[in-house]
N, C-alpha and C positions, 0 to 999 in steps of 0.2 A: 317646740318651734325652733327652727334653726337660728343661731345668732346672726346678727346683721351681716357680718363679714362673709359668712358662708352663703347667705342668701344672695348677696351682691355678686359673688362669684358665679352663681347659678344663672344669672341673667345674661342674655346675649351681649357680646361686647359692644354692639352698636348702641345699646341702651345706656351704657356707662359713659358715653362720649357725647358731649353737646357741641363744643366748639372745635374748630380746626386750629392747628398751630401754624403760624406764619412768622418766621424770624423771631420766635419767642413771644409773640403777642397773640392774645386771644382775638379771633375774628369770627364773624358770623359767616353764613354761606355766601353772602354777597361780597365778602372780603373786607367788611367794615370792622374797624377795631372796636372792641367792646370793653367797657369798664363795668364789670358785673356788680361792683360794690355800690355804684351810684346810679346805674341805669334806671330811669323813671318809668320804663315801659316793660311789658312782658317780653321775655326772651324765650325762644324755642328753636327747634331745629330749622324752622323756616325763616329765622331772622327775627325782626321785631314784629310784635303784634300789639295793637293798641290796647291799653288797659281800660276796659269799659266800665268796670265796677269792682268793688272789693270782693264780689262773689267768687272771682277766680283766685283760688288760694295760691296759685303757682306763678311766681315771677322772679326775675333777676337772680342769677347766680348759680354757679355749679358747685360752690363750696357748701359742705354740710354746715360749717360754722364760718361766719355768722349767718343766722337765719332771722327773718323778720317775723315778729309777732304782733298781732293786732288784738288788743284787749277789748272784748265785747261783753263786759260783765263777768258772768261765771265762766264764759267760754273764751277760747283763744283761736284766732285764725293764723295759721302758719303759712307764710309764703316762701316757696322754694321752687327750683327748677325741677319739673316732674320727670323729664326724660332722664336726667342724671341722678335723681334722688327718689325714685319710686320706692325702692327698698327702704331707704332711710325714713321716709314718711310712714310706710306701712308697718315697720318693725321697730323703729327707734334706734338711737345710738346713744353713746355716753353723753353727748351734748344735745341731743335732739329727741324730744318725746315723740312716741308714736301717735299718729292722728287717728281720729274716729272715722274720717271720711276724706277721700281725695276727690276734688272737684276741679274741672277745668278742661278746656279744649286743647287740641294739638294735632300733630300729623300722625301718620301710621305708626311711628315708633312710640310716640306718647301713648296712643291707644293700646299698643301691645304691652307697654309697661304697666298701664292701669289694669289690663285684663290679667296679667301675670300675677298680680298681687291681690286680685279681687276676692279670692277665697278667704283672705285674712283681714281685709279692710274694705269697708263699703266704698263704692265709687258712684258717681252720678250716672254717666252713660258714656259710651264711646262717641267722641265728638271730633271728627276729622278723619281723613283729609276732606277738604271742602268739596261740595257737590252743588251743581245747579242743573236743572232740567227746564228748558224753555219750550212751552207748547205754543207753536206759531200757527194761529188760526187764520182763517180768511180775513183779509183786511189788516193783518198785523204787519209791522215793518221788520223785514229781515235784518236790517242794519241794527235795530234795537236788540234783536236776539243775539247777534254776533257780539255786540258790546257786552251783553251779560256774560257770555262765555269768556270773553277776554278778561273781564273783571275777576271772575273766579279763578282763571288760570294764573293770575298774579300770586295766588296763595302758594303755588308750587307746582312742580311737574306731575305730582300725583293727584292734582285736582280732577274731579270728574265733571265734565262739561258736555251737555248734549242738547240738541234741538229735536223735538218731536213734532212731526207733521200733524197739524190740527185740522186738516180738511175733514177728516172723519173724527168727530169729537168723541164718539163712544170708544173708538179704538185708542185715541190719545189718552182718554181717562184711564182705560185699562192699563196702558203702558206706565202712566204715572203711578198708579196704585201698585203695580208690580215692582217698580224701581224703589218706591218709598224714599225719595231723595231728601236731602237737607233743605234745599231751596227749590221752589217751583215758581216760574214766572209765566203768566198767562197773557198772551197778546192777541189782539183781534177778537174774532168770535170765540176764541178759547176762554175769554173772560167769563163766559157763562158757566164754566166748569167749577168755579171757585167754591160754591156751596156744597159740591159733591165730593170734593177731594178729602179723603180720610187719612191717607198715608203720606205725610210730608211734614218736615220740620217747620217750615214757614212758607206761605203762599203770597206772591206779589201779583196784584191784579192791575193790568192796564199799562199803557205806555208811560204814564207818569209815576210808576211805582218800581223803579229799578231796584234790584236786589241790594246794591251797596247802601241804599237809604236805610235798610234794616240793619246792615252791618255797622253803620257809623252815624246815623242821624235820627231815626225815629224813636229810639229808646227801647225798641223791642229787644228781647234777650237774644244775644248772638251765639250762645252755646246751644247748638241744635244737634239732633241725632243724625248720624250718617251710617253708611254701610247697611242700609235696610232697617235700622233700628226704629225708624219712624213708624213702622207697623205696630210697635208695641209701646212706644214712649214718646213724650213730647220734649220740648226744650227745657233748659234749666229754668227754674223758677224759685220763688221764695220758699215753696214747700220742700225744696231740696235741702234747705238749711233748718228745717223743722223736724222734730221727731215726736209723734204723738205717743202718749202713754195712757193706757186705759186703766182707770181706777174704779173698782166696783165695791159697793157696800149694799148688801141685801138686808132687809128687815126680816124678822121671823115670818111675817105674813108673806113676804116676797119669796123666801126660800120654800115655803109650803106650796106656793103657786107653781114654781118651776120644777119642784122635786119630781113629779110624775114624768115630766119630759126627760129629765136627766136619767131617771131610772130606766125608762123605756129604751132610750138610745144606748145606755150602758149595757143593757141586756142583749141588744142586737149586736153590739160590737165586742161582746165578751170582756167587759171591763167591770167586774164585780166590785173592785175597790172604789171606783167612781160612784157606784150606786150607794155603797156604804158611807161614803163621805158626805152625802146629802141627807142621809137618814139620821138626822140629829134633832 
């Protein structure tokens, strides 16, 4: 494995830079001065992002040292800025231990950083840039649909925002399944599609269920698959932080019961040592 310094040099330069410099002060994209040592919210290339829960490992600071540790018994949760420190998290430094898993949302650059190191460290899923698809069915208020698009666009210029015509519900459903977006909002008669949608991070049904309620109010997890990943995975959950280990103990009678199955499959697959291992 390459040392940290060599790996860091291999990353695109834009992944090594979070903040812009303005008269010697660190500022976010909106030009706001940032104190990374005390910032109580998550910082990323998009500026500030509310800290919804401790689940997001990555917040405040472009410095490798100091880094924040949260003691959770036998484990530790390290918080750091992912875009600037993906390599440090994945491979460790003299002052920073390597982590077992990188978890948290971000923009396109954050996702690229996570994917670049994913051969060597586990990640949750690519989560960002933001996406919303509004299916506007008959009887739905187009103004509500446009408000949904405007809300997602606040996340940045790379946000994906679209309205799908819901006059033909079957065609609209097919389009949603093809896009597999992070958020789907169903308005008007399109509400009836809710039980049939399989490819989406989160579905918001009806005029009283705007997408920002899921972002900031209902308690649903806000780290959701983007870029079509909703075809194969759901949003961040408790299981992301759990790792099952299978422990097996067979009795002599149990071994005798499964031995014929193992021997038969071992013969088919050309694995004589497997068969010999159960012949005891």
